[in-house]
Phi, psi and omega in degrees: 000340177294320177295320179292326175293323176299310180300315175301318179293318183289327178293319178300307183302318180294323173300311182301315178295324177296323182284320170302321184286322176300305177305321180290320180294315180296321177294322181289338172285354176099014179290130183294151188301328179298328182280327176297319181294332178290327185274321184236118176289182177293119185255011181285000000 
């Protein structure tokens, strides 16, 4: 069960990192913050 738990935790972490990476790329392309807020809610 420990290995399965680790895989689940890493999977969740990977999704969070992917979300932040996607937002960073879109922001880097020059999309205005107001448009970013509309696409992505507060993820904290």
